N, CA, C and O atoms as a Tripos MOL2 file, in Angstrom:
@<TRIPOS>MOLECULE
protein
  256   255    64     0     0
PROTEIN
NO_CHARGES

@<TRIPOS>ATOM
      1 N          28.0270   10.6230  -31.3330 N.3       1 MET1
      2 CA         28.6230   11.8950  -31.7150 C.3       1 MET1
      3 C          28.8710   11.9630  -33.2170 C.2       1 MET1
      4 O          28.7570   13.0260  -33.8260 O.2       1 MET1
      5 N          29.2050   10.8340  -33.8000 N.am      2 ALA2
      6 CA         29.4760   10.8090  -35.2390 C.3       2 ALA2
      7 C          28.2050   11.0660  -36.0490 C.2       2 ALA2
      8 O          28.2700   11.5470  -37.1810 O.2       2 ALA2
      9 N          27.0520   10.7420  -35.4630 N.am      3 ALA3
     10 CA         25.7910   10.9700  -36.1720 C.3       3 ALA3
     11 C          25.5230   12.4650  -36.3590 C.2       3 ALA3
     12 O          24.8780   12.8610  -37.3300 O.2       3 ALA3
     13 N          26.0070   13.2850  -35.4460 N.am      4 LEU4
     14 CA         25.8000   14.7270  -35.5840 C.3       4 LEU4
     15 C          26.5120   15.2840  -36.8070 C.2       4 LEU4
     16 O          26.0620   16.2690  -37.3920 O.2       4 LEU4
     17 N          27.6120   14.6650  -37.1950 N.am      5 TYR5
     18 CA         28.3310   15.1230  -38.3760 C.3       5 TYR5
     19 C          27.5070   14.9090  -39.6380 C.2       5 TYR5
     20 O          27.7280   15.5850  -40.6430 O.2       5 TYR5
     21 N          26.5750   13.9930  -39.6000 N.am      6 TRP6
     22 CA         25.6740   13.7500  -40.7440 C.3       6 TRP6
     23 C          24.3530   14.4870  -40.5870 C.2       6 TRP6
     24 O          23.8120   14.9980  -41.5680 O.2       6 TRP6
     25 N          23.8310   14.5500  -39.3790 N.am      7 LEU7
     26 CA         22.5130   15.1350  -39.1780 C.3       7 LEU7
     27 C          22.4870   16.6560  -39.3230 C.2       7 LEU7
     28 O          21.5270   17.2050  -39.8640 O.2       7 LEU7
     29 N          23.5080   17.3320  -38.8560 N.am      8 ILE8
     30 CA         23.5190   18.7930  -38.9540 C.3       8 ILE8
     31 C          23.5910   19.2500  -40.4130 C.2       8 ILE8
     32 O          22.8040   20.1180  -40.7890 O.2       8 ILE8
     33 N          24.4650   18.7340  -41.2420 N.am      9 PRO9
     34 CA         24.4380   19.1420  -42.6590 C.3       9 PRO9
     35 C          23.1470   18.7200  -43.3750 C.2       9 PRO9
     36 O          22.6580   19.4430  -44.2440 O.2       9 PRO9
     37 N          22.6000   17.5620  -43.0180 N.am     10 ALA10
     38 CA         21.3430   17.1350  -43.6320 C.3      10 ALA10
     39 C          20.2230   18.0910  -43.2570 C.2      10 ALA10
     40 O          19.4080   18.4410  -44.1100 O.2      10 ALA10
     41 N          20.1640   18.5170  -42.0140 N.am     11 ALA11
     42 CA         19.1490   19.4660  -41.5820 C.3      11 ALA11
     43 C          19.3290   20.8120  -42.2740 C.2      11 ALA11
     44 O          18.3470   21.4460  -42.6610 O.2      11 ALA11
     45 N          20.5470   21.2450  -42.4290 N.am     12 LEU12
     46 CA         20.7960   22.5120  -43.1220 C.3      12 LEU12
     47 C          20.3880   22.4240  -44.5910 C.2      12 LEU12
     48 O          19.8730   23.3960  -45.1420 O.2      12 LEU12
     49 N          20.6070   21.2880  -45.2260 N.am     13 LEU13
     50 CA         20.1760   21.1160  -46.6170 C.3      13 LEU13
     51 C          18.6540   21.1240  -46.7350 C.2      13 LEU13
     52 O          18.1010   21.6980  -47.6740 O.2      13 LEU13
     53 N          17.9900   20.4950  -45.7940 N.am     14 ILE14
     54 CA         16.5230   20.4880  -45.8130 C.3      14 ILE14
     55 C          15.9780   21.8970  -45.6080 C.2      14 ILE14
     56 O          15.0380   22.2990  -46.2940 O.2      14 ILE14
     57 N          16.5460   22.6430  -44.6860 N.am     15 VAL15
     58 CA         16.1020   24.0180  -44.4440 C.3      15 VAL15
     59 C          16.3760   24.8890  -45.6650 C.2      15 VAL15
     60 O          15.5420   25.7140  -46.0390 O.2      15 VAL15
     61 N          17.5340   24.7120  -46.2850 N.am     16 ALA16
     62 CA         17.8550   25.4870  -47.4830 C.3      16 ALA16
     63 C          16.8770   25.1560  -48.6130 C.2      16 ALA16
     64 O          16.4450   26.0510  -49.3400 O.2      16 ALA16
     65 N          16.5300   23.8920  -48.7620 N.am     17 GLY17
     66 CA         15.5610   23.5030  -49.7840 C.3      17 GLY17
     67 C          14.1860   24.0820  -49.5100 C.2      17 GLY17
     68 O          13.5140   24.5420  -50.4320 O.2      17 GLY17
     69 N          13.7600   24.0660  -48.2620 N.am     18 ALA18
     70 CA         12.4570   24.6260  -47.9080 C.3      18 ALA18
     71 C          12.4320   26.1320  -48.1410 C.2      18 ALA18
     72 O          11.4320   26.6650  -48.6240 O.2      18 ALA18
     73 N          13.5120   26.8220  -47.8070 N.am     19 LEU19
     74 CA         13.5800   28.2620  -48.0570 C.3      19 LEU19
     75 C          13.5660   28.5740  -49.5470 C.2      19 LEU19
     76 O          12.9360   29.5410  -49.9760 O.2      19 LEU19
     77 N          14.2530   27.7660  -50.3270 N.am     20 TYR20
     78 CA         14.2570   27.9580  -51.7780 C.3      20 TYR20
     79 C          12.8510   27.8020  -52.3420 C.2      20 TYR20
     80 O          12.4090   28.6250  -53.1440 O.2      20 TYR20
     81 N          12.1460   26.7530  -51.9310 N.am     21 VAL21
     82 CA         10.7840   26.5240  -52.4220 C.3      21 VAL21
     83 C           9.8560   27.6540  -51.9770 C.2      21 VAL21
     84 O           9.0140   28.1010  -52.7560 O.2      21 VAL21
     85 N           9.9960   28.1190  -50.7450 N.am     22 PHE22
     86 CA          9.1620   29.2150  -50.2510 C.3      22 PHE22
     87 C           9.3930   30.4850  -51.0520 C.2      22 PHE22
     88 O           8.4300   31.1160  -51.4890 O.2      22 PHE22
     89 N          10.6470   30.8740  -51.2560 N.am     23 PHE23
     90 CA         10.9180   32.0990  -51.9900 C.3      23 PHE23
     91 C          10.5560   31.9600  -53.4640 C.2      23 PHE23
     92 O          10.1840   32.9500  -54.0930 O.2      23 PHE23
     93 N          10.6550   30.7720  -54.0260 N.am     24 TRP24
     94 CA         10.1990   30.5490  -55.3920 C.3      24 TRP24
     95 C           8.6830   30.7540  -55.4840 C.2      24 TRP24
     96 O           8.1980   31.3830  -56.4250 O.2      24 TRP24
     97 N           7.9430   30.2320  -54.5190 N.am     25 ALA25
     98 CA          6.4870   30.3710  -54.5200 C.3      25 ALA25
     99 C           6.0780   31.8330  -54.3580 C.2      25 ALA25
    100 O           5.1480   32.2880  -55.0250 O.2      25 ALA25
    101 N           6.7480   32.5650  -53.4930 N.am     26 VAL26
    102 CA          6.4290   33.9810  -53.3160 C.3      26 VAL26
    103 C           6.7720   34.7600  -54.5790 C.2      26 VAL26
    104 O           6.0110   35.6340  -54.9950 O.2      26 VAL26
    105 N           7.8980   34.4540  -55.1830 N.am     27 GLY27
    106 CA          8.3210   35.1570  -56.3910 C.3      27 GLY27
    107 C           7.4540   34.8600  -57.5950 C.2      27 GLY27
    108 O           7.3190   35.7100  -58.4760 O.2      27 GLY27
    109 N           6.8640   33.6820  -57.6600 N.am     28 SER28
    110 CA          6.0430   33.3260  -58.8150 C.3      28 SER28
    111 C           4.5810   33.7130  -58.6290 C.2      28 SER28
    112 O           3.7650   33.4530  -59.5130 O.2      28 SER28
    113 N           4.2240   34.3330  -57.4930 N.am     29 GLY29
    114 CA          2.8810   34.8380  -57.2960 C.3      29 GLY29
    115 C           1.9110   33.8480  -56.6990 C.2      29 GLY29
    116 O           0.7020   34.0330  -56.8330 O.2      29 GLY29
    117 N           2.3790   32.8180  -56.0540 N.am     30 GLN30
    118 CA          1.4850   31.8200  -55.4700 C.3      30 GLN30
    119 C           0.6670   32.3710  -54.3140 C.2      30 GLN30
    120 O          -0.4110   31.8510  -54.0280 O.2      30 GLN30
    121 N           1.1500   33.4090  -53.6440 N.am     31 TYR31
    122 CA          0.4630   33.9410  -52.4760 C.3      31 TYR31
    123 C          -0.1240   35.3290  -52.7400 C.2      31 TYR31
    124 O          -0.4350   36.0450  -51.7880 O.2      31 TYR31
    125 N          -0.2820   35.7250  -53.9890 N.am     32 ASP32
    126 CA         -0.7690   37.0610  -54.2960 C.3      32 ASP32
    127 C          -2.2330   37.2500  -53.9250 C.2      32 ASP32
    128 O          -2.5870   38.2730  -53.3370 O.2      32 ASP32
    129 N          -3.0880   36.2940  -54.2520 N.am     33 ASP33
    130 CA         -4.5230   36.4580  -54.0330 C.3      33 ASP33
    131 C          -5.0430   35.2680  -53.2400 C.2      33 ASP33
    132 O          -5.2470   34.1860  -53.7900 O.2      33 ASP33
    133 N          -5.2540   35.4730  -51.9570 N.am     34 LEU34
    134 CA         -5.7190   34.3870  -51.1020 C.3      34 LEU34
    135 C          -7.2290   34.3960  -50.9120 C.2      34 LEU34
    136 O          -7.7880   33.4080  -50.4350 O.2      34 LEU34
    137 N          -7.9020   35.4800  -51.2710 N.am     35 ASP35
    138 CA         -9.3390   35.5860  -51.0100 C.3      35 ASP35
    139 C         -10.2090   35.0990  -52.1570 C.2      35 ASP35
    140 O         -11.2550   34.4990  -51.9110 O.2      35 ASP35
    141 N          -9.8180   35.3340  -53.3850 N.am     36 SER36
    142 CA        -10.6670   34.9720  -54.5200 C.3      36 SER36
    143 C         -10.9740   33.4860  -54.6230 C.2      36 SER36
    144 O         -12.1320   33.1430  -54.8620 O.2      36 SER36
    145 N         -10.0150   32.5820  -54.4600 N.am     37 PRO37
    146 CA        -10.3740   31.1670  -54.5520 C.3      37 PRO37
    147 C         -11.3860   30.7310  -53.4960 C.2      37 PRO37
    148 O         -12.2080   29.8520  -53.7540 O.2      37 PRO37
    149 N         -11.3350   31.3320  -52.3220 N.am     38 ALA38
    150 CA        -12.2850   30.9590  -51.2750 C.3      38 ALA38
    151 C         -13.6700   31.5170  -51.5660 C.2      38 ALA38
    152 O         -14.6680   30.9060  -51.1840 O.2      38 ALA38
    153 N         -13.7540   32.6590  -52.2310 N.am     39 GLN39
    154 CA        -15.0380   33.2750  -52.5220 C.3      39 GLN39
    155 C         -15.6200   32.8080  -53.8520 C.2      39 GLN39
    156 O         -16.8120   32.9920  -54.0950 O.2      39 GLN39
    157 N         -14.8230   32.2200  -54.6980 N.am     40 ARG40
    158 CA        -15.2880   31.8010  -56.0150 C.3      40 ARG40
    159 C         -16.4300   30.8030  -55.9110 C.2      40 ARG40
    160 O         -17.3520   30.8400  -56.7250 O.2      40 ARG40
    161 N         -16.3880   29.9220  -54.9400 N.am     41 ILE41
    162 CA        -17.4440   28.9290  -54.8030 C.3      41 ILE41
    163 C         -18.7560   29.5820  -54.3800 C.2      41 ILE41
    164 O         -19.8280   29.0520  -54.6760 O.2      41 ILE41
    165 N         -18.6920   30.7140  -53.6980 N.am     42 LEU42
    166 CA        -19.9050   31.3880  -53.2600 C.3      42 LEU42
    167 C         -20.6130   32.1170  -54.3980 C.2      42 LEU42
    168 O         -21.8390   32.2330  -54.3870 O.2      42 LEU42
    169 N         -19.8650   32.6050  -55.3700 N.am     43 PHE43
    170 CA        -20.4250   33.4090  -56.4460 C.3      43 PHE43
    171 C         -20.4540   32.6670  -57.7680 C.2      43 PHE43
    172 O         -20.5480   33.3030  -58.8180 O.2      43 PHE43
    173 N         -20.3770   31.3650  -57.7530 N.am     44 ASP44
    174 CA        -20.3340   30.5690  -58.9710 C.3      44 ASP44
    175 C         -21.6490   30.6620  -59.7390 C.2      44 ASP44
    176 O         -21.6290   30.6040  -60.9680 O.2      44 ASP44
    177 N         -22.7930   30.8060  -59.0630 N.am     45 ASP45
    178 CA        -24.0850   30.8410  -59.7310 C.3      45 ASP45
    179 C         -24.3070   32.1260  -60.5180 C.2      45 ASP45
    180 O         -25.0960   32.1260  -61.4630 O.2      45 ASP45
    181 N         -23.6460   33.2080  -60.1670 N.am     46 ASP46
    182 CA        -23.8230   34.4720  -60.8580 C.3      46 ASP46
    183 C         -23.0160   34.5620  -62.1400 C.2      46 ASP46
    184 O         -23.1630   35.5300  -62.8860 O.2      46 ASP46
    185 N         -22.1770   33.5940  -62.4120 N.am     47 ASP47
    186 CA        -21.3410   33.5950  -63.5960 C.3      47 ASP47
    187 C         -22.1980   33.2440  -64.8190 C.2      47 ASP47
    188 O         -22.7490   32.1440  -64.8690 O.2      47 ASP47
    189 N         -22.3280   34.1430  -65.8080 N.am     48 PRO48
    190 CA        -23.1690   33.8270  -66.9690 C.3      48 PRO48
    191 C         -22.6040   32.6960  -67.8180 C.2      48 PRO48
    192 O         -23.3440   32.0730  -68.5790 O.2      48 PRO48
    193 N         -21.3270   32.4230  -67.7030 N.am     49 ALA49
    194 CA        -20.7350   31.3440  -68.4800 C.3      49 ALA49
    195 C         -20.9610   29.9830  -67.8360 C.2      49 ALA49
    196 O         -20.6460   28.9530  -68.4310 O.2      49 ALA49
    197 N         -21.4950   29.9770  -66.6490 N.am     50 HIS50
    198 CA        -21.7230   28.7150  -65.9470 C.3      50 HIS50
    199 C         -22.8210   27.9350  -66.6580 C.2      50 HIS50
    200 O         -23.8300   28.5220  -67.0510 O.2      50 HIS50
    201 N         -22.6510   26.6460  -66.8300 N.am     51 HIS51
    202 CA        -23.5810   25.8440  -67.6200 C.3      51 HIS51
    203 C         -24.9660   25.7360  -66.9850 C.2      51 HIS51
    204 O         -25.9480   25.5770  -67.7090 O.2      51 HIS51
    205 N         -25.0780   25.8160  -65.6850 N.am     52 ALA52
    206 CA        -26.3730   25.6920  -65.0310 C.3      52 ALA52
    207 C         -27.1270   27.0200  -65.0070 C.2      52 ALA52
    208 O         -28.3240   27.0320  -64.7190 O.2      52 ALA52
    209 N         -26.4660   28.1300  -65.2990 N.am     53 ALA53
    210 CA        -27.1230   29.4350  -65.2370 C.3      53 ALA53
    211 C         -28.1890   29.5630  -66.3170 C.2      53 ALA53
    212 O         -29.2190   30.1940  -66.0780 O.2      53 ALA53
    213 N         -27.9810   28.9920  -67.4850 N.am     54 GLY54
    214 CA        -28.9590   29.0810  -68.5540 C.3      54 GLY54
    215 C         -30.1310   28.1560  -68.3650 C.2      54 GLY54
    216 O         -31.1900   28.3930  -68.9460 O.2      54 GLY54
    217 N         -29.9900   27.1220  -67.5850 N.am     55 GLU55
    218 CA        -31.0550   26.1500  -67.3710 C.3      55 GLU55
    219 C         -32.0310   26.5890  -66.2950 C.2      55 GLU55
    220 O         -33.1350   26.0510  -66.2180 O.2      55 GLU55
    221 N         -31.6630   27.5300  -65.4790 N.am     56 ARG56
    222 CA        -32.4790   27.9360  -64.3580 C.3      56 ARG56
    223 C         -33.6250   28.8120  -64.8280 C.2      56 ARG56
    224 O         -33.4120   29.7350  -65.6140 O.2      56 ARG56
    225 N         -34.8150   28.5450  -64.3690 N.am     57 THR57
    226 CA        -35.9680   29.3790  -64.6760 C.3      57 THR57
    227 C         -36.5430   29.9020  -63.3810 C.2      57 THR57
    228 O         -36.3640   29.3120  -62.3160 O.2      57 THR57
    229 N         -37.2340   31.0180  -63.4900 N.am     58 GLN58
    230 CA        -37.8330   31.5900  -62.2900 C.3      58 GLN58
    231 C         -39.1720   30.9220  -62.0290 C.2      58 GLN58
    232 O         -39.9030   30.5900  -62.9630 O.2      58 GLN58
    233 N         -39.4840   30.7310  -60.7840 N.am     59 ALA59
    234 CA        -40.7540   30.1350  -60.3890 C.3      59 ALA59
    235 C         -41.8590   31.1500  -60.6120 C.2      59 ALA59
    236 O         -41.6490   32.3440  -60.3960 O.2      59 ALA59
    237 N         -43.0340   30.7020  -61.0420 N.am     60 PRO60
    238 CA        -44.1330   31.6590  -61.2420 C.3      60 PRO60
    239 C         -44.5450   32.2810  -59.9200 C.2      60 PRO60
    240 O         -44.5860   31.6260  -58.8790 O.2      60 PRO60
    241 N         -44.8470   33.5660  -59.9990 N.am     61 ARG61
    242 CA        -45.2250   34.3020  -58.7930 C.3      61 ARG61
    243 C         -46.6890   34.0370  -58.4820 C.2      61 ARG61
    244 O         -47.5210   33.9150  -59.3810 O.2      61 ARG61
    245 N         -46.9730   33.9540  -57.2490 N.am     62 ASP62
    246 CA        -48.3480   33.7520  -56.7950 C.3      62 ASP62
    247 C         -49.0490   35.1030  -56.7360 C.2      62 ASP62
    248 O         -48.7130   35.9370  -55.8960 O.2      62 ASP62
    249 N         -50.0170   35.3260  -57.6160 N.am     63 GLU63
    250 CA        -50.7020   36.6170  -57.6720 C.3      63 GLU63
    251 C         -52.0320   36.5100  -56.9460 C.2      63 GLU63
    252 O         -52.9820   35.9290  -57.4710 O.2      63 GLU63
    253 N         -52.1050   37.0420  -55.7950 N.am     64 ARG64
    254 CA        -53.3530   37.0340  -55.0130 C.3      64 ARG64
    255 C         -53.8630   38.4150  -54.8290 C.2      64 ARG64
    256 O         -54.9020   38.6100  -54.1980 O.2      64 ARG64
@<TRIPOS>BOND
     1     1     2 1
     2     2     3 1
     3     3     4 2
     4     3     5 am
     5     5     6 1
     6     6     7 1
     7     7     8 2
     8     7     9 am
     9     9    10 1
    10    10    11 1
    11    11    12 2
    12    11    13 am
    13    13    14 1
    14    14    15 1
    15    15    16 2
    16    15    17 am
    17    17    18 1
    18    18    19 1
    19    19    20 2
    20    19    21 am
    21    21    22 1
    22    22    23 1
    23    23    24 2
    24    23    25 am
    25    25    26 1
    26    26    27 1
    27    27    28 2
    28    27    29 am
    29    29    30 1
    30    30    31 1
    31    31    32 2
    32    31    33 am
    33    33    34 1
    34    34    35 1
    35    35    36 2
    36    35    37 am
    37    37    38 1
    38    38    39 1
    39    39    40 2
    40    39    41 am
    41    41    42 1
    42    42    43 1
    43    43    44 2
    44    43    45 am
    45    45    46 1
    46    46    47 1
    47    47    48 2
    48    47    49 am
    49    49    50 1
    50    50    51 1
    51    51    52 2
    52    51    53 am
    53    53    54 1
    54    54    55 1
    55    55    56 2
    56    55    57 am
    57    57    58 1
    58    58    59 1
    59    59    60 2
    60    59    61 am
    61    61    62 1
    62    62    63 1
    63    63    64 2
    64    63    65 am
    65    65    66 1
    66    66    67 1
    67    67    68 2
    68    67    69 am
    69    69    70 1
    70    70    71 1
    71    71    72 2
    72    71    73 am
    73    73    74 1
    74    74    75 1
    75    75    76 2
    76    75    77 am
    77    77    78 1
    78    78    79 1
    79    79    80 2
    80    79    81 am
    81    81    82 1
    82    82    83 1
    83    83    84 2
    84    83    85 am
    85    85    86 1
    86    86    87 1
    87    87    88 2
    88    87    89 am
    89    89    90 1
    90    90    91 1
    91    91    92 2
    92    91    93 am
    93    93    94 1
    94    94    95 1
    95    95    96 2
    96    95    97 am
    97    97    98 1
    98    98    99 1
    99    99   100 2
   100    99   101 am
   101   101   102 1
   102   102   103 1
   103   103   104 2
   104   103   105 am
   105   105   106 1
   106   106   107 1
   107   107   108 2
   108   107   109 am
   109   109   110 1
   110   110   111 1
   111   111   112 2
   112   111   113 am
   113   113   114 1
   114   114   115 1
   115   115   116 2
   116   115   117 am
   117   117   118 1
   118   118   119 1
   119   119   120 2
   120   119   121 am
   121   121   122 1
   122   122   123 1
   123   123   124 2
   124   123   125 am
   125   125   126 1
   126   126   127 1
   127   127   128 2
   128   127   129 am
   129   129   130 1
   130   130   131 1
   131   131   132 2
   132   131   133 am
   133   133   134 1
   134   134   135 1
   135   135   136 2
   136   135   137 am
   137   137   138 1
   138   138   139 1
   139   139   140 2
   140   139   141 am
   141   141   142 1
   142   142   143 1
   143   143   144 2
   144   143   145 am
   145   145   146 1
   146   146   147 1
   147   147   148 2
   148   147   149 am
   149   149   150 1
   150   150   151 1
   151   151   152 2
   152   151   153 am
   153   153   154 1
   154   154   155 1
   155   155   156 2
   156   155   157 am
   157   157   158 1
   158   158   159 1
   159   159   160 2
   160   159   161 am
   161   161   162 1
   162   162   163 1
   163   163   164 2
   164   163   165 am
   165   165   166 1
   166   166   167 1
   167   167   168 2
   168   167   169 am
   169   169   170 1
   170   170   171 1
   171   171   172 2
   172   171   173 am
   173   173   174 1
   174   174   175 1
   175   175   176 2
   176   175   177 am
   177   177   178 1
   178   178   179 1
   179   179   180 2
   180   179   181 am
   181   181   182 1
   182   182   183 1
   183   183   184 2
   184   183   185 am
   185   185   186 1
   186   186   187 1
   187   187   188 2
   188   187   189 am
   189   189   190 1
   190   190   191 1
   191   191   192 2
   192   191   193 am
   193   193   194 1
   194   194   195 1
   195   195   196 2
   196   195   197 am
   197   197   198 1
   198   198   199 1
   199   199   200 2
   200   199   201 am
   201   201   202 1
   202   202   203 1
   203   203   204 2
   204   203   205 am
   205   205   206 1
   206   206   207 1
   207   207   208 2
   208   207   209 am
   209   209   210 1
   210   210   211 1
   211   211   212 2
   212   211   213 am
   213   213   214 1
   214   214   215 1
   215   215   216 2
   216   215   217 am
   217   217   218 1
   218   218   219 1
   219   219   220 2
   220   219   221 am
   221   221   222 1
   222   222   223 1
   223   223   224 2
   224   223   225 am
   225   225   226 1
   226   226   227 1
   227   227   228 2
   228   227   229 am
   229   229   230 1
   230   230   231 1
   231   231   232 2
   232   231   233 am
   233   233   234 1
   234   234   235 1
   235   235   236 2
   236   235   237 am
   237   237   238 1
   238   238   239 1
   239   239   240 2
   240   239   241 am
   241   241   242 1
   242   242   243 1
   243   243   244 2
   244   243   245 am
   245   245   246 1
   246   246   247 1
   247   247   248 2
   248   247   249 am
   249   249   250 1
   250   250   251 1
   251   251   252 2
   252   251   253 am
   253   253   254 1
   254   254   255 1
   255   255   256 2
@<TRIPOS>SUBSTRUCTURE
     1 MET1         2 RESIDUE 1 A MET
     2 ALA2         6 RESIDUE 1 A ALA
     3 ALA3        10 RESIDUE 1 A ALA
     4 LEU4        14 RESIDUE 1 A LEU
     5 TYR5        18 RESIDUE 1 A TYR
     6 TRP6        22 RESIDUE 1 A TRP
     7 LEU7        26 RESIDUE 1 A LEU
     8 ILE8        30 RESIDUE 1 A ILE
     9 PRO9        34 RESIDUE 1 A PRO
    10 ALA10       38 RESIDUE 1 A ALA
    11 ALA11       42 RESIDUE 1 A ALA
    12 LEU12       46 RESIDUE 1 A LEU
    13 LEU13       50 RESIDUE 1 A LEU
    14 ILE14       54 RESIDUE 1 A ILE
    15 VAL15       58 RESIDUE 1 A VAL
    16 ALA16       62 RESIDUE 1 A ALA
    17 GLY17       66 RESIDUE 1 A GLY
    18 ALA18       70 RESIDUE 1 A ALA
    19 LEU19       74 RESIDUE 1 A LEU
    20 TYR20       78 RESIDUE 1 A TYR
    21 VAL21       82 RESIDUE 1 A VAL
    22 PHE22       86 RESIDUE 1 A PHE
    23 PHE23       90 RESIDUE 1 A PHE
    24 TRP24       94 RESIDUE 1 A TRP
    25 ALA25       98 RESIDUE 1 A ALA
    26 VAL26      102 RESIDUE 1 A VAL
    27 GLY27      106 RESIDUE 1 A GLY
    28 SER28      110 RESIDUE 1 A SER
    29 GLY29      114 RESIDUE 1 A GLY
    30 GLN30      118 RESIDUE 1 A GLN
    31 TYR31      122 RESIDUE 1 A TYR
    32 ASP32      126 RESIDUE 1 A ASP
    33 ASP33      130 RESIDUE 1 A ASP
    34 LEU34      134 RESIDUE 1 A LEU
    35 ASP35      138 RESIDUE 1 A ASP
    36 SER36      142 RESIDUE 1 A SER
    37 PRO37      146 RESIDUE 1 A PRO
    38 ALA38      150 RESIDUE 1 A ALA
    39 GLN39      154 RESIDUE 1 A GLN
    40 ARG40      158 RESIDUE 1 A ARG
    41 ILE41      162 RESIDUE 1 A ILE
    42 LEU42      166 RESIDUE 1 A LEU
    43 PHE43      170 RESIDUE 1 A PHE
    44 ASP44      174 RESIDUE 1 A ASP
    45 ASP45      178 RESIDUE 1 A ASP
    46 ASP46      182 RESIDUE 1 A ASP
    47 ASP47      186 RESIDUE 1 A ASP
    48 PRO48      190 RESIDUE 1 A PRO
    49 ALA49      194 RESIDUE 1 A ALA
    50 HIS50      198 RESIDUE 1 A HIS
    51 HIS51      202 RESIDUE 1 A HIS
    52 ALA52      206 RESIDUE 1 A ALA
    53 ALA53      210 RESIDUE 1 A ALA
    54 GLY54      214 RESIDUE 1 A GLY
    55 GLU55      218 RESIDUE 1 A GLU
    56 ARG56      222 RESIDUE 1 A ARG
    57 THR57      226 RESIDUE 1 A THR
    58 GLN58      230 RESIDUE 1 A GLN
    59 ALA59      234 RESIDUE 1 A ALA
    60 PRO60      238 RESIDUE 1 A PRO
    61 ARG61      242 RESIDUE 1 A ARG
    62 ASP62      246 RESIDUE 1 A ASP
    63 GLU63      250 RESIDUE 1 A GLU
    64 ARG64      254 RESIDUE 1 A ARG
């Protein structure tokens, strides 16, 4: 029974800390754009600033 006197306040402190971190992350914009980072890897080749974009050459067309 004496352990509950320590565990309940410890659990409340952990929950309060987790809520603080969550609201800090929401307030600082951590969850504003969830789609762009996932799509960035798909469109990396179209970026003209990408170092491999200038090295790429087109294959000669077969003219028959």
